[in-house]
All heavy atoms as an XYZ file, in Angstrom:
748
protein
N     -20.023     -9.003     21.299
C     -18.618     -8.994     21.038
C     -17.923    -10.264     21.507
O     -16.747    -10.426     21.326
C     -17.959     -7.781     21.719
C     -18.289     -6.465     21.062
S     -17.849     -6.675     19.372
C     -17.342     -5.155     18.837
N     -18.649    -11.147     22.173
C     -18.049    -12.374     22.668
C     -17.725    -13.349     21.539
O     -16.892    -14.223     21.706
C     -18.986    -13.062     23.657
C     -19.128    -12.253     24.935
O     -18.177    -11.501     25.255
O     -20.176    -12.362     25.597
N     -18.393    -13.177     20.378
C     -18.170    -14.105     19.296
C     -16.879    -13.818     18.524
O     -16.458    -14.600     17.699
C     -19.366    -14.117     18.337
C     -19.639    -12.745     17.738
O     -19.157    -11.745     18.301
O     -20.334    -12.702     16.721
N     -16.211    -12.715     18.818
C     -14.957    -12.383     18.154
C     -13.830    -13.124     18.845
O     -13.653    -13.033     20.049
C     -14.704    -10.855     18.189
C     -13.354    -10.547     17.573
C     -15.804    -10.123     17.471
N     -13.084    -13.859     18.061
C     -11.973    -14.629     18.602
C     -10.683    -13.830     18.450
O     -10.456    -13.185     17.442
C     -11.862    -15.953     17.852
C     -10.845    -16.879     18.471
O     -10.470    -16.675     19.637
O     -10.420    -17.818     17.764
N      -9.828    -13.847     19.471
C      -8.568    -13.127     19.413
C      -7.659    -13.678     18.317
O      -6.847    -12.960     17.768
C      -7.832    -13.188     20.753
C      -8.505    -12.304     21.796
O      -9.208    -11.360     21.382
O      -8.326    -12.572     22.998
N      -7.790    -14.933     17.994
C      -6.986    -15.536     16.940
C      -7.277    -14.905     15.590
O      -6.397    -14.766     14.753
N      -8.542    -14.510     15.375
C      -8.888    -13.865     14.116
C      -8.235    -12.494     14.008
O      -7.783    -12.098     12.935
C     -10.408    -13.725     13.979
C     -11.100    -15.063     13.815
O     -10.416    -16.031     13.401
O     -12.302    -15.144     14.104
N      -8.194    -11.753     15.104
C      -7.561    -10.441     15.072
C      -6.068    -10.573     14.823
O      -5.504     -9.803     14.053
C      -7.781     -9.701     16.392
C      -9.071     -8.941     16.456
C      -9.144     -8.084     17.707
O      -8.516     -8.388     18.705
N      -9.907     -7.025     17.629
N      -5.441    -11.511     15.452
C      -4.011    -11.694     15.248
C      -3.714    -12.076     13.804
O      -2.755    -11.605     13.221
C      -3.461    -12.739     16.206
C      -3.422    -12.269     17.638
C      -2.894    -13.344     18.553
C      -2.941    -12.877     19.996
N      -2.487    -13.909     20.918
N      -4.533    -12.928     13.231
C      -4.288    -13.330     11.852
C      -4.573    -12.183     10.894
O      -3.938    -12.078      9.857
C      -5.129    -14.548     11.488
O      -6.506    -14.217     11.472
N      -5.505    -11.281     11.258
C      -5.773    -10.139     10.405
C      -4.543     -9.242     10.327
O      -4.135     -8.810      9.253
C      -6.966     -9.335     10.920
C      -7.309     -8.147     10.041
S      -8.691     -7.187     10.654
C      -7.871     -6.277     11.962
N      -3.922     -8.973     11.479
C      -2.736     -8.125     11.479
C      -1.525     -8.860     10.916
O      -0.635     -8.251     10.344
C      -2.439     -7.607     12.886
C      -3.448     -6.605     13.358
C      -4.279     -6.888     14.418
C      -3.579     -5.390     12.723
C      -5.211     -5.973     14.859
C      -4.507     -4.460     13.139
C      -5.329     -4.744     14.207
N      -1.506    -10.169     11.075
C      -0.409    -10.964     10.536
C      -0.438    -10.953      9.013
O       0.595    -10.874      8.371
C      -0.518    -12.401     11.061
C       0.578    -13.311     10.615
C       0.371    -14.703     11.175
C       1.379    -15.669     10.618
N       1.109    -17.036     11.056
N      -1.626    -11.038      8.440
C      -1.769    -11.067      6.992
C      -1.856     -9.672      6.375
O      -2.038     -9.541      5.176
C      -3.021    -11.855      6.602
C      -2.892    -13.322      6.967
O      -1.750    -13.802      7.072
O      -3.933    -13.968      7.154
N      -1.717     -8.638      7.187
C      -1.865     -7.268      6.688
C      -0.859     -6.970      5.586
O      -1.198     -6.415      4.545
C      -1.696     -6.279      7.842
C      -1.928     -4.857      7.466
C      -3.203     -4.413      7.174
C      -0.876     -3.964      7.410
C      -3.430     -3.098      6.828
C      -1.094     -2.652      7.063
C      -2.375     -2.215      6.781
N       0.409     -7.341      5.781
C       1.436     -7.053      4.792
C       1.513     -8.109      3.701
O       2.284     -7.953      2.752
C       2.792     -6.878      5.465
C       2.887     -5.605      6.243
C       2.837     -5.603      7.615
C       2.994     -4.400      5.584
C       2.914     -4.428      8.326
C       3.065     -3.211      6.287
C       3.033     -3.221      7.654
N       0.748     -9.172      3.825
C       0.714    -10.181      2.776
C      -0.269     -9.824      1.669
O      -0.328    -10.511      0.661
C       0.370    -11.547      3.356
C       1.496    -12.097      4.198
O       2.651    -11.760      4.000
N       1.156    -12.941      5.149
N      -1.039     -8.770      1.876
C      -1.952     -8.323      0.828
C      -1.142     -7.745     -0.329
O      -0.113     -7.098     -0.108
C      -2.901     -7.263      1.367
C      -3.838     -7.815      2.389
C      -4.797     -6.779      2.867
N      -5.634     -7.363      3.909
C      -6.300     -6.668      4.777
N      -6.239     -5.359      4.755
N      -7.031     -7.274      5.683
N      -1.606     -7.951     -1.549
C      -0.861     -7.428     -2.692
C      -0.707     -5.917     -2.609
O      -1.656     -5.200     -2.284
C      -1.723     -7.820     -3.891
C      -2.546     -8.957     -3.420
C      -2.763     -8.731     -1.959
N       0.482     -5.437     -2.877
C       0.829     -4.017     -2.962
C       0.984     -3.334     -1.609
O       1.441     -2.189     -1.562
C      -0.180     -3.237     -3.796
S      -0.381     -3.849     -5.475
N       0.629     -3.950     -0.510
C       0.680     -3.261      0.783
C       2.115     -3.016      1.226
O       2.455     -1.935      1.691
C      -0.066     -4.077      1.839
C      -0.174     -3.387      3.167
S      -1.013     -1.817      3.116
C      -2.677     -2.338      2.814
N       2.954     -4.007      1.078
C       4.333     -3.866      1.547
C       5.076     -2.792      0.764
O       5.745     -1.940      1.353
C       5.061     -5.204      1.418
C       6.476     -5.162      1.912
C       7.086     -6.576      1.927
N       8.465     -6.501      2.308
C       9.466     -6.651      1.458
N       9.223     -6.899      0.191
N      10.706     -6.566      1.870
N       4.969     -2.810     -0.545
C       5.671     -1.810     -1.350
C       5.129     -0.412     -1.083
O       5.894      0.549     -1.043
C       5.577     -2.133     -2.846
O       4.212     -2.251     -3.221
C       6.315     -3.408     -3.178
N       3.816     -0.287     -0.897
C       3.234      1.021     -0.615
C       3.776      1.576      0.701
O       4.115      2.762      0.792
C       1.707      0.924     -0.562
N       3.881      0.721      1.726
C       4.426      1.178      3.002
C       5.894      1.554      2.884
O       6.343      2.543      3.471
C       4.236      0.109      4.083
C       3.066      0.372      4.966
C       1.799      0.025      4.555
C       3.228      0.980      6.190
C       0.709      0.277      5.350
C       2.149      1.230      7.001
C       0.876      0.881      6.580
N       6.660      0.792      2.132
C       8.073      1.124      1.974
C       8.254      2.449      1.246
O       9.107      3.263      1.622
C       8.802     -0.003      1.248
C       8.979     -1.284      2.047
C       9.614     -2.361      1.188
C       9.817     -1.027      3.277
N       7.484      2.677      0.191
C       7.547      3.967     -0.510
C       7.132      5.104      0.417
O       7.743      6.170      0.436
C       6.651      3.975     -1.742
C       7.161      3.147     -2.895
C       6.277      2.488     -3.741
C       8.511      3.013     -3.158
C       6.723      1.728     -4.804
C       8.973      2.247     -4.215
C       8.070      1.616     -5.038
O       8.518      0.869     -6.082
N       6.083      4.881      1.189
C       5.605      5.909      2.107
C       6.610      6.235      3.193
O       6.839      7.408      3.513
N       7.230      5.211      3.750
C       8.226      5.438      4.799
C       9.417      6.206      4.242
O       9.886      7.174      4.851
C       8.668      4.095      5.421
C       7.531      3.509      6.255
C       9.917      4.276      6.268
C       7.787      2.094      6.718
N       9.886      5.796      3.105
C      11.030      6.485      2.499
C      10.717      7.933      2.155
O      11.497      8.843      2.449
N       9.574      8.157      1.544
C       9.182      9.519      1.174
C       8.925     10.404      2.371
O       9.358     11.564      2.418
N       8.231      9.874      3.365
C       7.935     10.653      4.563
C       9.182     10.982      5.363
O       9.357     12.114      5.823
N      10.052     10.001      5.504
C      11.282     10.219      6.253
C      12.183     11.234      5.541
O      12.698     12.165      6.166
C      12.019      8.896      6.448
C      13.267      8.922      7.319
C      12.903      9.314      8.745
C      13.939      7.567      7.306
N      12.341     11.057      4.245
C      13.181     11.978      3.481
C      12.640     13.395      3.476
O      13.387     14.369      3.668
N      11.350     13.531      3.271
C      10.746     14.858      3.251
C      10.787     15.509      4.626
O      11.094     16.701      4.744
C       9.289     14.773      2.767
O       9.263     14.105      1.503
C       8.690     16.151      2.603
N      10.498     14.744      5.664
C      10.562     15.287      7.022
C      11.953     15.769      7.381
O      12.131     16.833      7.976
N      12.960     15.000      7.005
C      14.334     15.408      7.286
C      14.729     16.641      6.488
O      15.410     17.541      6.998
C      15.297     14.253      6.996
C      15.157     13.108      7.966
S      16.177     11.706      7.539
C      17.680     12.168      8.362
N      14.305     16.702      5.232
C      14.625     17.868      4.399
C      13.961     19.128      4.954
O      14.590     20.196      5.021
C      14.187     17.621      2.961
N      12.716     19.016      5.369
C      12.023     20.174      5.953
C      12.715     20.601      7.240
O      12.889     21.801      7.496
C      10.528     19.854      6.186
C       9.859     20.930      7.018
C       9.815     19.700      4.859
N      13.154     19.631      8.044
C      13.851     19.976      9.280
C      15.169     20.688      8.986
O      15.536     21.647      9.670
C      14.112     18.739     10.128
C      14.858     19.034     11.384
C      14.229     19.674     12.443
C      16.193     18.698     11.514
C      14.912     19.968     13.615
C      16.884     18.984     12.677
C      16.245     19.624     13.718
N      15.885     20.240      7.963
C      17.154     20.887      7.632
C      16.957     22.327      7.169
O      17.799     23.194      7.427
C      17.882     20.082      6.556
C      18.460     18.747      7.012
C      19.045     17.990      5.824
C      19.531     18.967      8.066
N      15.859     22.589      6.466
C      15.622     23.943      5.962
C      14.973     24.865      6.990
O      15.233     26.072      6.976
C      14.765     23.901      4.690
C      15.522     23.402      3.491
C      15.153     22.230      2.867
C      16.608     24.099      2.996
C      15.851     21.759      1.772
C      17.316     23.636      1.899
C      16.937     22.466      1.287
N      14.117     24.320      7.864
C      13.370     25.188      8.775
C      13.807     25.063     10.229
O      13.551     25.983     11.004
C      11.864     24.863      8.715
O      11.655     23.529      9.171
C      11.312     25.039      7.323
N      14.411     23.974     10.630
C      14.802     23.689     12.020
C      13.610     23.701     12.973
O      13.757     23.996     14.163
C      15.866     24.684     12.502
O      17.040     24.545     11.749
N      12.434     23.399     12.470
C      11.231     23.289     13.298
C      10.821     21.826     13.357
O      10.431     21.230     12.355
C      10.100     24.130     12.721
C      10.405     25.609     12.737
C       9.248     26.371     12.197
N       9.538     27.799     12.206
C       8.724     28.699     11.725
N       7.571     28.335     11.198
N       9.061     29.970     11.767
N      10.884     21.274     14.553
C      10.636     19.848     14.723
C       9.172     19.510     14.450
O       8.868     18.561     13.730
C      11.041     19.401     16.143
C      10.691     17.937     16.353
C      12.516     19.630     16.368
N       8.258     20.277     15.033
C       6.834     19.966     14.873
C       6.400     20.063     13.410
O       5.705     19.190     12.899
C       5.974     20.889     15.726
C       4.499     20.520     15.689
C       3.684     21.424     16.573
C       2.221     21.079     16.630
N       1.603     20.625     15.435
N       6.814     21.102     12.734
C       6.432     21.266     11.329
C       7.020     20.146     10.476
O       6.339     19.597      9.602
C       6.887     22.612     10.790
C       6.505     22.770      9.314
C       6.868     24.107      8.775
N       5.924     25.079      9.319
C       5.992     26.382      9.077
N       6.965     26.861      8.350
N       5.091     27.185      9.573
N       8.268     19.790     10.709
C       8.878     18.737      9.904
C       8.225     17.382     10.181
O       8.047     16.578      9.256
C      10.382     18.671     10.159
O      10.648     18.370     11.503
N       7.838     17.142     11.427
C       7.135     15.891     11.745
C       5.763     15.864     11.084
O       5.350     14.831     10.535
C       6.991     15.724     13.246
N       5.062     16.988     11.126
C       3.751     17.057     10.476
C       3.862     16.829      8.971
O       3.067     16.090      8.382
C       3.091     18.414     10.740
C       2.656     18.581     12.183
O       2.573     17.563     12.899
O       2.391     19.737     12.588
N       4.843     17.457      8.357
C       5.040     17.283      6.910
C       5.425     15.843      6.600
O       4.922     15.247      5.633
C       6.100     18.279      6.381
C       6.507     17.942      4.960
C       5.578     19.702      6.453
N       6.297     15.260      7.406
C       6.718     13.880      7.183
C       5.566     12.893      7.269
O       5.421     12.017      6.428
N       4.721     13.061      8.277
C       3.563     12.167      8.431
C       2.568     12.376      7.288
O       2.006     11.420      6.751
C       2.893     12.374      9.805
C       1.561     11.658      9.880
C       3.803     11.898     10.913
N       2.357     13.617      6.909
C       1.428     13.907      5.804
C       1.922     13.316      4.492
O       1.145     12.710      3.742
C       1.257     15.416      5.643
O       0.746     15.981      6.817
N       3.212     13.470      4.218
C       3.773     12.914      2.987
C       3.752     11.393      3.025
O       3.452     10.740      2.018
C       5.194     13.467      2.756
C       5.902     12.728      1.648
C       5.134     14.950      2.437
N       4.051     10.811      4.190
C       3.974      9.352      4.336
C       2.575      8.853      3.988
O       2.405      7.903      3.222
C       4.332      8.944      5.767
C       3.874      7.560      6.133
C       4.537      6.453      5.665
C       2.761      7.375      6.940
C       4.113      5.174      5.989
C       2.332      6.114      7.275
C       3.009      5.007      6.802
N       1.556      9.514      4.550
C       0.178      9.098      4.303
C      -0.191      9.237      2.834
O      -0.776      8.324      2.234
C      -0.781      9.931      5.171
O      -0.410      9.786      6.540
C      -2.216      9.478      4.991
N       0.160     10.363      2.241
C      -0.191     10.610      0.840
C       0.497      9.616     -0.092
O      -0.140      9.039     -0.986
C       0.170     12.041      0.459
N       1.783      9.411      0.104
C       2.518      8.488     -0.766
C       2.020      7.063     -0.589
O       1.849      6.324     -1.570
C       4.031      8.587     -0.508
C       4.557      9.919     -1.023
C       4.778      7.439     -1.166
C       6.019     10.168     -0.726
N       1.777      6.656      0.649
C       1.303      5.292      0.898
C      -0.043      5.059      0.226
O      -0.239      4.055     -0.465
C       1.199      5.026      2.410
O       2.482      5.205      3.003
C       0.712      3.623      2.683
N      -0.972      5.978      0.413
C      -2.298      5.811     -0.197
C      -2.225      5.843     -1.720
O      -2.832      5.005     -2.392
C      -3.254      6.888      0.313
C      -3.688      6.745      1.768
C      -4.543      7.944      2.182
C      -4.449      5.463      1.983
N      -1.489      6.801     -2.261
C      -1.401      6.909     -3.718
C      -0.751      5.677     -4.334
O      -1.252      5.128     -5.319
C      -0.622      8.164     -4.126
C      -0.430      8.273     -5.605
C      -1.475      8.663     -6.418
C       0.792      7.959     -6.180
C      -1.307      8.748     -7.788
C       0.973      8.044     -7.541
C      -0.077      8.436     -8.350
N       0.379      5.230     -3.763
C       1.059      4.088     -4.357
C       0.248      2.806     -4.194
O       0.253      1.950     -5.086
C       2.457      3.924     -3.763
O       2.388      3.687     -2.386
N      -0.494      2.661     -3.087
C      -1.333      1.475     -2.912
C      -2.463      1.452     -3.942
O      -2.697      0.438     -4.599
C      -1.908      1.432     -1.495
C      -2.810      0.264     -1.254
C      -2.283     -1.000     -1.106
C      -4.178      0.422     -1.178
C      -3.105     -2.093     -0.888
C      -5.008     -0.656     -0.967
C      -4.470     -1.921     -0.817
N      -3.142      2.590     -4.103
C      -4.248      2.655     -5.060
C      -3.739      2.441     -6.483
O      -4.346      1.709     -7.269
C      -4.994      4.001     -4.927
C      -5.957      4.212     -6.063
C      -5.724      4.057     -3.597
N      -2.610      3.048     -6.826
C      -2.057      2.901     -8.177
C      -1.644      1.463     -8.438
O      -1.910      0.909     -9.515
C      -0.854      3.827     -8.344
C      -0.055      3.643     -9.601
C      -0.320      4.720    -10.584
C       0.574      4.658    -11.802
N       0.361      3.533    -12.655
N      -1.007      0.838     -7.464
C      -0.577     -0.548     -7.624
C      -1.779     -1.475     -7.787
O      -1.767     -2.371     -8.632
C       0.276     -0.968     -6.434
S       0.876     -2.660     -6.510
N      -2.823     -1.286     -6.980
C      -4.014     -2.119     -7.093
C      -4.713     -1.916     -8.446
O      -5.223     -2.857     -9.043
C      -4.987     -1.827     -5.951
C      -4.477     -2.243     -4.594
C      -4.297     -3.720     -4.488
N      -5.575     -4.392     -4.520
C      -5.809     -5.584     -4.043
N      -4.849     -6.267     -3.483
N      -7.000     -6.116     -4.122
N      -4.733     -0.662     -8.922
C      -5.341     -0.375    -10.218
C      -4.560     -1.077    -11.337
O      -5.156     -1.724    -12.203
C      -5.377      1.131    -10.466
C      -5.889      1.506    -11.824
C      -7.247      1.462    -12.109
C      -5.021      1.902    -12.835
C      -7.727      1.793    -13.353
C      -5.483      2.235    -14.088
C      -6.840      2.185    -14.348
O      -7.304      2.506    -15.591
N      -3.229     -0.965    -11.309
C      -2.402     -1.631    -12.314
C      -2.558     -3.143    -12.248
O      -2.605     -3.823    -13.274
C      -0.935     -1.255    -12.137
C      -0.661      0.201    -12.469
O      -1.489      0.829    -13.161
O       0.389      0.712    -12.016
N      -2.667     -3.666    -11.053
C      -2.848     -5.110    -10.863
C      -4.188     -5.567    -11.441
O      -4.281     -6.612    -12.079
C      -2.757     -5.428     -9.378
C      -2.818     -6.865     -9.024
C      -2.628     -7.018     -7.506
N      -3.012     -8.314     -7.037
C      -2.215     -9.363     -7.018
N      -0.982     -9.239     -7.450
N      -2.644    -10.521     -6.568
N      -5.222     -4.763    -11.223
C      -6.541     -5.089    -11.757
C      -6.526     -5.083    -13.286
O      -7.088     -5.972    -13.923
C      -7.569     -4.094    -11.235
O      -8.805     -4.268    -11.867
N      -5.877     -4.078    -13.860
C      -5.780     -4.006    -15.319
C      -5.010     -5.203    -15.874
O      -5.380     -5.756    -16.910
C      -5.093     -2.707    -15.750
C      -5.964     -1.498    -15.614
C      -7.125     -1.616    -16.554
C      -7.830     -0.301    -16.708
N      -9.026     -0.414    -17.520
N      -3.940     -5.594    -15.193
C      -3.148     -6.730    -15.643
C      -3.977     -8.009    -15.592
O      -3.934     -8.828    -16.511
C      -1.902     -6.887    -14.785
C      -1.004     -8.027    -15.222
S       0.400     -8.303    -14.160
C      -0.383     -8.773    -12.630
N      -4.771     -8.186    -14.528
C      -5.617     -9.381    -14.432
C      -6.662     -9.410    -15.542
O      -6.975    -10.468    -16.077
C      -6.288     -9.445    -13.063
C      -5.366     -9.924    -11.984
C      -6.129    -10.185    -10.712
C      -5.222    -10.810     -9.696
N      -5.933    -11.329     -8.546
N      -7.219     -8.250    -15.877
C      -8.184     -8.182    -16.966
C      -7.537     -8.579    -18.284
O      -8.128     -9.308    -19.088
C      -8.785     -6.788    -17.078
C      -9.749     -6.444    -15.990
C     -10.251     -5.012    -16.095
O      -9.807     -4.236    -16.932
N     -11.192     -4.667    -15.228
N      -6.320     -8.107    -18.520
C      -5.608     -8.457    -19.754
C      -5.288     -9.946    -19.795
O      -5.401    -10.573    -20.848
C      -4.321     -7.640    -19.877
C      -4.565     -6.210    -20.252
C      -3.249     -5.460    -20.389
C      -3.495     -4.007    -20.713
N      -2.240     -3.256    -20.834
N      -4.878    -10.497    -18.670
C      -4.585    -11.930    -18.618
C      -5.836    -12.752    -18.891
O      -5.790    -13.741    -19.628
C      -4.012    -12.304    -17.255
C      -2.608    -11.850    -17.026
C      -2.126    -12.174    -15.627
O      -2.908    -12.484    -14.747
N      -0.821    -12.068    -15.423
N      -6.935    -12.338    -18.317
C      -8.193    -13.053    -18.523
C      -8.608    -12.988    -19.989
O      -9.015    -13.984    -20.586
C      -9.277    -12.458    -17.636
C     -10.557    -13.233    -17.629
C     -11.535    -12.661    -16.624
C     -12.827    -13.430    -16.619
N     -13.799    -12.904    -15.666
N      -8.478    -11.811    -20.596
C      -8.824    -11.639    -22.009
C      -7.909    -12.481    -22.894
O      -8.357    -13.088    -23.856
C      -8.725    -10.162    -22.386
C      -9.023     -9.876    -23.811
C     -10.477    -10.123    -24.113
N     -10.719     -9.795    -25.509
C     -11.567    -10.431    -26.281
N     -12.321    -11.384    -25.785
N     -11.707    -10.099    -27.530
N      -6.624    -12.528    -22.579
C      -5.673    -13.327    -23.337
C      -6.040    -14.809    -23.278
O      -6.010    -15.499    -24.293
C      -4.258    -13.113    -22.801
C      -3.216    -13.960    -23.473
C      -2.761    -13.645    -24.749
C      -2.699    -15.083    -22.850
C      -1.812    -14.427    -25.371
C      -1.754    -15.871    -23.462
C      -1.312    -15.539    -24.727
O      -0.380    -16.307    -25.337
N      -6.399    -15.275    -22.069
C      -6.779    -16.676    -21.942
C      -8.063    -16.984    -22.703
O      -8.211    -18.066    -23.282
C      -6.928    -17.051    -20.472
C      -5.638    -17.081    -19.660
C      -5.945    -17.341    -18.194
C      -4.691    -18.129    -20.197
N      -9.003    -16.023    -22.747
C     -10.232    -16.220    -23.520
C      -9.931    -16.308    -24.997
O     -10.512    -17.132    -25.731
C     -11.205    -15.081    -23.260
C     -11.849    -15.113    -21.891
C     -12.712    -13.888    -21.611
O     -12.766    -12.982    -22.482
O     -13.292    -13.834    -20.527
N      -9.016    -15.483    -25.483
C      -8.645    -15.529    -26.894
C      -7.917    -16.811    -27.251
O      -8.014    -17.281    -28.390
C      -7.770    -14.309    -27.245
C      -8.468    -12.965    -27.236
C      -7.463    -11.860    -27.454
C      -9.558    -12.908    -28.287
N      -7.211    -17.382    -26.319
C      -6.494    -18.630    -26.554
C      -7.419    -19.838    -26.443
O      -7.017    -20.944    -26.798
C      -5.338    -18.778    -25.563
C      -4.257    -17.747    -25.731
C      -3.562    -17.890    -27.068
O      -3.313    -18.991    -27.547
N      -3.269    -16.766    -27.690
N      -8.604    -19.630    -25.920
C      -9.547    -20.733    -25.782
C      -9.328    -21.558    -24.538
O      -9.779    -22.689    -24.449
N      -8.633    -21.009    -23.582
C      -8.359    -21.698    -22.321
C      -9.392    -21.248    -21.307
O      -9.739    -20.081    -21.236
C      -6.934    -21.385    -21.820
C      -5.914    -21.778    -22.880
C      -6.650    -22.081    -20.505
C      -4.508    -21.312    -22.562
N      -9.886    -22.206    -20.498
C     -10.863    -21.847    -19.466
C     -10.195    -20.988    -18.403
O      -9.085    -21.270    -17.973
C     -11.423    -23.110    -18.813
C     -12.347    -23.880    -19.705
C     -12.956    -25.044    -18.955
O     -13.105    -24.958    -17.702
O     -13.318    -26.031    -19.612
N     -10.893    -19.947    -17.980
C     -10.346    -19.081    -16.926
C     -10.842    -19.543    -15.571
O     -11.989    -19.960    -15.407
C     -10.759    -17.620    -17.144
O     -12.182    -17.538    -17.148
C     -10.213    -17.103    -18.453
N      -9.972    -19.478    -14.589
C     -10.315    -19.864    -13.223
C      -9.962    -18.713    -12.279
O      -9.125    -18.862    -11.418
C      -9.524    -21.090    -12.794
C      -9.775    -22.315    -13.575
C      -8.925    -23.431    -13.033
C      -9.015    -24.659    -13.895
N      -8.106    -25.695    -13.424
N     -10.559    -17.569    -12.445
C     -10.271    -16.404    -11.607
C      -8.771    -16.162    -11.519
O      -8.117    -16.427    -10.530
C     -10.828    -16.553    -10.192
C     -12.217    -16.032    -10.086
O     -12.644    -15.271    -10.964
O     -12.856    -16.367     -9.101
N      -8.227    -15.680    -12.571
C      -6.777    -15.415    -12.675
C      -6.340    -14.512    -11.572
O      -6.918    -13.581    -11.196
C      -6.441    -14.800    -14.045
C      -4.989    -14.415    -14.090
C      -6.792    -15.757    -15.135
C-alpha cells in the first residue's frame, strides 16, 4: 500500500463530479430523495421511516438517472461516429 500516493486519491475525488452525467444524476437524486422524504414525513410523522425512504429514493433515482444518461450518451456517440463514417471523415474516438 506504500505505492499509493495521496495525490492520486485527492484527484480521484476531485474529478468525481467531472465525469459525464454524474453531476446531473446526483442533483436529480438529491431533489427526489429530499422531496420524497419530506412528503413521507408530512404524511406519517415518522422520522426514521421518512429518512429511510428518502435515502432509498435518492439511491434509486441517482443510479437510474446515471445509467440512463450514460446509455443515451453512448447511443449518441455511436450515431455521431456513424454519421462521420457516412460523410467520409476520419473518426478519432468521438
